[in-house]
Steps between C-alpha positions, in 0.01 A plus 500: 500500500588633848295482819511790751384547856213761537462610861205706614607766743355476853317167438767238514356355177738393219442330172734369245408647153650411149622790272244360257187542718329777671531563874112506521460158329747333735337668804159359393660145446664516839193629691655840591240767523583768242234756404422535139215582268556542117817286457590702193719771660247779503307521839808522730326280756799262516753779534791447742794733569840346404705524806792289367567340161396533139199378283413533140137597430466637143131456489440691822294774328366651812833628614701782365862427403623667812256318730597171333856534653355509859176302482402152374175398363501137607263396235758602234835503683768224449788493740849562371656467842410412853245741614339665808160645428277712726146404399223759502722781421381695199672743267447866532286518185228290674500758792478792256205334329321442821552851626361632174188288521445604865541879438174694516370630155576869439200733538432708188302759697 
């Protein structure tokens, strides 16, 4: 078991997280405000861009394989090194979904 420092970019907040626990669970225990909703890796509310470091998150079903290289779902992600995360940064797929839902319906006339 190893402990790693997780720093949240631009906030000055850091937390020590074991490689056997999720980043979100440690944030909750330490009173660090981290947005979340489903806690099962689907909703992307807890998404953070990985600025530095590596995580493992095999159950992060809400991310594509490519997105999982650059984004962490803190409810699923376990650190594999010291990290710098930028909270509130969402993967491109969430922007694509939002754009599709906001697009006006096609007229059949």
